[in-house]
N, C-alpha and C positions, 0 to 999 in steps of 0.2 A: 503495499499501500503505501502510495506517494506523500512524502511529512510535506505539514505544511510547510510555508517559506514564514522563517522568522528576518526582522528586524527592528534591532533597539536602536535606541539614540538617544541623548544628551545635548537638549538644547542650555544654555550657556550665561547669563547675560541678558537675556533678552535678543538674540541673535550676532551674539557679537562671534561668539564662535561655533559649529553644529559639526560634534563627531558621533559620528554612528557606525555600525557594525555588521552586515545585513550578510545575511545564508551564509555562508563560506568562507566567509573572509576573516581571517581571525584578525581579533581587538588588537591595539597598538599595545605593547610592553609598557609596564610603568608600574607604580604605585597605584593599589587602589582608593575606590573614592572613599569617605568616611563621613559618617554624622555623628557629630557632635550637636551637645546640649549647653547653650547661654543664657543671659538674660542682660535685658536692659533694667534701671532703676527708673522704678515711678516715670512709667513712658505715660501720657495721658489717656488713650485708651490704645486699644487696639491697632497694629497698624504695621507698617515695613520698616525694616532695616538694612539698609545700603552701606555696604563696611567697604573701607576707600580705604589706599594708601598714598603718601604726597603729602600736601597739601598746597592751595588755594588756585594758580596757574597749572600747576603739578597732580594735583589729589586728582586721580583713577577710582576708576569704578572695579571693585573687584568681586563681592561675594554680596547676596540679596537671603532675606529671612523673612517669614512672616512671625512677628511677637503678639504673643496672647495680649490678656489685658493682664493679665501680672506681667508681664515682662518677661515672660521664660520663648524660648524660642528655640526650634530643631535648625544644626545646618549644614547643607551637605558640602563635603569638600572634594572639590570634582579633582581624577587624580591629576590632570595636566590642567595649568591656566594660559589661556591666547598669546602668542607673542606680542603683539602690541598689548596686553598687561603686563607682562612680566616685561618686558621693555622700559618702563613705566621707572621702572626703579634705578640709581643712580648707577652710572656708565662705571664709576671705582669700583660698585659691589658692595660698598661700605654703608647702607643708612646709618646718619646719626643718632637715629630712634635706636636704634642696640643697644644704646650705650645714655641717652638723653632723655629719654620719653617722660619721664613723669621729675625731674628735678634738673633745674637750668645748669649746666655746667661748663664750664671755660677747661680744655684739657689741652697738657702739651701731647703732643704725638697722635698716633690714629692707631686702633688695632691692625697686626696682619693678616689677610687673609691668603689663605692657602694657593687657590686658583688664581689667581686676577678676571677671567671671564669669565665668572663665576653673577647671576643675576639673584636678587636676594630684597623681597619683596614685602614690607614689615605693612603690615594689619592694623593700621594706627590711630584711624579716626572713623568719621561715616556720618550718614545724617537718619532723620524718620523722619515717614512722612506716612500721615494718614487719610484715605481715600485720592491720593495719588497728587495730594498738596503738603508739600515738605512745612513740618514744624517745627524741626530741628534739630541739633546736631548733638553726636553722639560723640563724644572723651572716653577713652581705656579708666576703668577705673579701677584700683588698687585697694588692698587693703593693708591694714593695718592691726600690728599688738604691740602692749606697752604696758609691763610691767618695773619693778623694782630697779632691773641692770640695766632695762634702757628702750626703743623704738625698733620693732623691725617692720619696713614696710614691703611687700611683694608686689609685682608689676607682670602680669602674662600677657603676652602677643603673638599672635597666630603669624608666623613667616614662610612663607612661601622659597624654597630653594629647585632655583632648574637643572640643581646636579648637588653631588656630594661635595660640601666643604666646612672647608673651618676656620676661625675668626674666634686670634688669642692674644693676649695683649694686658700688660698694669698699665697702667694711666693714674695722672698725678691731676689732680684737676681743682681750682676754686668754686665755688656751689656761692650763684647768687638766689637771693629775696629768701632766703633763713637764715637762723638764727645760728650757723655753722660753717664756721672757717673753712674745710677744706673736705675734697675729696679722695678716697684710693679708689679705682676701679679694676676690675680682676676679673676679667672675659675670656670665657671658655666654653666655645658654642664651636658644637661640631652637628653641622645640619647633612640628615639623609635629605635625596630628592623627594621633594613632593613639600608635604604640609611638616612643621615643626612646629614648637609653642618656644618662644625666650622667655625663662621666667627671669627678672632684674629685679636681685635681693637688696633692699639699703638696710645697712643696719647702724642706728646711732648708739650707743652705747652712753649711762649715764654720766657716765665720769670723762667720757669725750666730747670733744667739739668737730670730731671726722667722721666724716662720713663712712662704712665702709660696703663698696658694693658689688653684687659678685652678681655675673651673666653667667645661663646654662640653661641647655636645651631639653625638652621632656617629652613626652609622647604631646599632640594636638587633644586640647580641651577645647571647647565652647568659652573663648574668654566675654565677660562683665561690659557692660557700659552704662558710663552715666549722660541720661538726656540731662539735655539745655534747653529751654523751648528759645526760639526764634522771634 
């Protein structure tokens, strides 16, 4: 008996890319897509979160998710991103948001990227829409824990890497806009091709005026965002 013809497809960001695998055509190799759960803090109502990379004229749409009235969402991370999205990452391959996402820093030197041609796209912002109307901005939401020993702040960001790459380095930085004199930044990012989650941990001991900032990579999770009405 003849088997029915099968065709599967994925539409990403309203026609930005159309990937298909039909009949006997083998699917492209690479990391599989994944679904992660995230949250938007205090959205006005159910709506759509459009997650972006970069700012101003260089801001590019990367992912979208439908958000429920309580702020929860499920986000599909496609196995690959279109070239026009990935190419929006800095040509240097090192977005400064990898170490300056939550704290304004002025640093001497830069971390070292082991593969100069690698492109790293940091999902570091976005906007919120209701009924097709843009009603607010989305900013990364960090978490903070404080006790008698000091304060630890953790920020998590999604990063897409077009190939495996390592970013490492130790930077001495001055800190702006805070009651802190300096920061020591230690980065050990080991990116796999596809989606990664950057974890930036900032610790300020109760007896110190120097921030200890450490960056590492973990498995992808759904990030948290704070909603700012516009």
